[in-house]
Structures are given as structure tokens and as C-alpha cells.
N, C-alpha and C positions, 0 to 999 in steps of 0.2 A: 512416232516420227521425230518428235522433239528430242527424245533421248538419243536416237540415231544421229541426229544432226550435231550433237555435242562431241561426237568422236570422229567425224569425217570432214574433210575439206570441201567435198562436193555435197551441196545442201539440197534437200527435198523441200520445195516451196509450193505453197498453195495460192493460186490466183483466184481470189474470191469473185471477181467480176465474171469469170468464165467457168468457175467451179471445176478447174482442172489442176492437176499436180504436175510438176516438172522438176528436172534436175538442173541445178545452177552451180557451175564450177567457177568460183571466183577466188583469185589468189588472195584477196583481202581476208577471206574466211580463215586463212592460216594464221591470222593475227588475232590476238584478243582485242576486246573493245578498247582497253587501255592503250595497247600498242598502236591501234589504228588512230586513236586520238592524238597520241604523241607524234606520229608521223604527219598528221594533218597540221599540228602546230608548227613542226619543223618546216613543212612545205610552205606555210603562210609566211614564216619568218624569212625564208629564202626569196619569196616574191618581193618583199620589201627591199631586198638588196639589188634589185634590177632584173630586167628580163633575161639577159644572157646568163647571169649568175643562177637564176631560177632554172633555166634549161639545163645548165651543167649539173645542178643539184639533183634534178630529176633522173639524170643518167646514173648518178652515183646511188640514189635510192634504189634504183632497179638492180644494181649489182650487189647491194648488201655486203660491203667489204668485210673480209674476215678479220681485219685488224684495224684499230684506230690509233693514231699518233697524236699525242697531246702537244701540238705545235702552235695552236692558235688560242689566243686569249680573247674572249668576247664578253665585255662587261655590259650585259643586258640586265637592267634593274627590274626584276620581276618578282612578284610575291610567291611564296611557297604554296604550291597547290596540292601537297601531299594529302591533306585532310579532305579535299574536295575532288580529288582526281576521279574517283568512281562516279560521282554525280556529274562531273564535266563530261565524261564519256557517255553517260546515259543521255544527257541533254543534247550532245552532238548527234547521237543516233536518232533522237526524236526529231531534231531539225531535219535530218536527212530523210527519214521515213514519213515526216509530216504527221506525227502522232501528237495529239494534245497531251499535256502533262498537268498534273496537280502538284501544288507546292504551297509552302507557307513562306510569306515574305512580309517582314515588319509586323509579325504577330497576326497576320490575316491569311486565311486559307483562300487559295485562288485556283481557278482553272484557266490555263493560258495556252495560246498557240505559240510554240517556240519558233522564232524566225531566224535567229543567228546568234552564234557565240562571238563575242568581240573582246579583244584585249586592248585596253587603252592605258598607255603609260605603265605597262607592267601589271595591271589589275584586270581580272576577268569579270565580264558582264554577260548577262543573258538578255538578248533583245526579244521581247514577246509582244503579242497582242493580248492584253488583259481582257478577258471576256466579262469581267465585272462591269466595265464601262466602255468596252470596245475601243480602247486607246492603245497605241503603241508605246511601250515603256521599256526602260533599261534598268534591269535589276542587278545590283552588285552581287556576284555569285556567292560569296561567303556569307551573305545574309539570307540565303535561300536554305530552307530545310524541308524535310519530308517530301523530297522530289520523287514522283512516281509517273511512269509512262502509262498512259491510258490506251485502251484499244481503239478509241474513236479517232478517226483521221480528220484532217482539215485541209481546206484549199486556201493557199495564200492569196489574199485579195489584192494587196498592194504589190505590184510587180516591179516597183521602182526601188525597193528596199536596198538591194545590192548597190545600185548606182548612187543612191543618197548616202549610204554608209561610207562609200569611198571618199566623200568630201568631209567626213567627220574629223575633227582635230582631237577631241577628247570626249569624255562621257557627258559633257554638257550639251552635246549636239542634240537638237530637238527635231524630231521627224515631222511633226505637224505644223512647224513654224515656217513662215515665208523667209527664204534666205535674203540676206542683204550684204552689200559690198562695203568693205573697209579698205581705205588706201593708207599705205604705210611708207615712211622714209626709213631706209636702212643705212646707217653710217658706214664709212669705209672700214672702221674697226670691226664691225660685225658682218660685213659683206661676205667674206669668205665662208663663214659658218652657215649663213642663210642660203648661200649658193649650194653648199654641200648637202644641207638638209633643210628644205623649204619649211616655212612656218605652217603651211597647210597644203593639202593635196590640190586645192583650187588655185594656188598661188600663180600669178602671171606677172611678167615684167611690164612696167609702164615706161620708166625713163632710167637712163644710166648717166653717170657724171664722170668727168675726167679723173677725179680723185678716187674712183672705185665705188663710191656710194651709189645707191639706186632707189627707185620707188617701185613698190609692188602693190598689187590688188589681191585681196582674198575674199572669199565668200563664207559667211558664217550664219548660223541660225540662232545663236545665243551669245550675249556679250561675254560670258565666262569662257567661251572657246578661245578668245584672244587675250583677255585681261591677264591671265597668268604669264603669257608670253611677253607682253609689254612690261610687266613688273620684273620678269626675269632678266630682260635685256636693257632696262633703263640705264643710261639715257640714250642708248644707241638705236632704239626703235621708237618711232614717233608716228602718231596718227596725223595725217595731213588733210583729209577731206573734212569739210565743214557741213555736217548735217546732224539730225537729231540722234541718230545711232552713235556717231562719233562723240558727240557731246556727252551723251549718257555714259559711254565708256570712260571718257576722261574724268567725269565727275566721280565715277566709282573708283578709279585709280587714285585720284587726289584724296578721296575719303579714306581709302586704305592707308595711304601714307600718313595722314593725320592721326589715324588710329594707332599706327606703328610708333609714331613719335611720342604719343601720349603714354605709351607703355614704358617709356624711359624718363 
């Protein structure tokens, strides 16, 4: 049956819970795993462009246009995935089918439950529950080797993964940490940029001023989610709330500046 399935779009599948066989006609079966993964990446990229853009893109995906015109330049800074493309497709399939996988990460063999593939700032990561210590972790994908899909299934215990992940700014997002609020002042010179692309998915407006500047609030789980943003946009982005979290972030930024000056 496995040999037959290699050559047909209509698949013969076995339901182990009922010990029955059935035919499954799925248009996705016409695509290779690499092709399915590529379409999933494109689909997610379209989601980030807005709801209406995504709806329009889905219509185009369905049509599979016969010709493409090179009329749009999109400078998306992303790492080359050629050497990990096959493992990315395998991991994506394991996330979908909820199969445990074995892998080597940082010279340690592990059995993990794959929860999500994530792309932060152009780099690919695999979100897993590491069965070594039953903690949710984020593995940089290019540091993963010997990835194998196991026959054993798993049931995802934390049903809030997707909702939590939507608030992540970068890979420093920590799933088991308690979120905390940071309030920021955005100068008039930076205002248009932050309006076009918010600092974080959780960003909400607090106050606006006549000169175009404004104050926002964001929710983070790790100081390093926002520190790179503050350093990138200095002096036009400032912390305005006075609490232990804000002070710790300021101390870290000042320390980084001192270290930078000492290098010269």
C-alpha cells in the first residue's frame, strides 16, 4: 500500500483507532513535502501583510497562475534554507501529524514533541517540548541534526501555544515566564515607522501628542525582546514607566553603551 501511495494522488490510509482502511482524496497530495512547506511559508508571509491581502493571496494560490511577472521587489532578509529544507519539511509534517521526533541539539540527543515552526527576523526555529525535562524550548533549526520522525504520537498539553506565540517579538520570547508591561515614548521622528510596523503584536496606544509623538504599551516575557528595539531606535524610543522591569532594561542598555564605547 505504501508503494501504491507513492504513485497516486488518492491515498489509501489506515485508521488505527477503528482498524479500518479508507481512500483519501486530498489535493495537497499532488504536492511534494517540500512544495507543501514552501506554500505554507508563503501563506504565513501573506498573513503578515494584513487580512485582506491574505484573502487575495489565497485566491491566487488556488489558481496557480501559469506565468509569473517579475514586477515586485520584496527585500525580506532571511537566511538561506537550502541545506535544511528537507528537515524543515519533515518537522512541519511532524507538527501537523503530532508525531514525536528524535534529534541532536547542542551535541545532545533528545526526544521532543514538535509544537511549531517559527521564523523570527528571518531565522528558522523549532518550538518543542523537550521530554528530557518537560520544558517548552526554542531550538535554532540549523543547529539541529539527525532529525527523525518517530511512530509514537503525542497530545499537545498546552492549548495556548498559538495564542502566546502571536505576542512574541523575537526568539527571546519565553513561554513559561509571566508577561509584564513596558511603556514607551515614541518621538515624532519615529512615529510614522512605528505606526506602519508596530514594535510588538501586543502594542496598544496610550497617549498621542500634537507634534505627532505618542506613547504605547507592549507586553513582553524577556527583557531582550525589547532591548534590541530600544538600541536600534535610540534616542527616539524611550522607556517611560518606572518599575523594576524598566530599570533593569535601562541598566542593560546603559551597560551595552559603555561596553560599546570601551571598544573604541
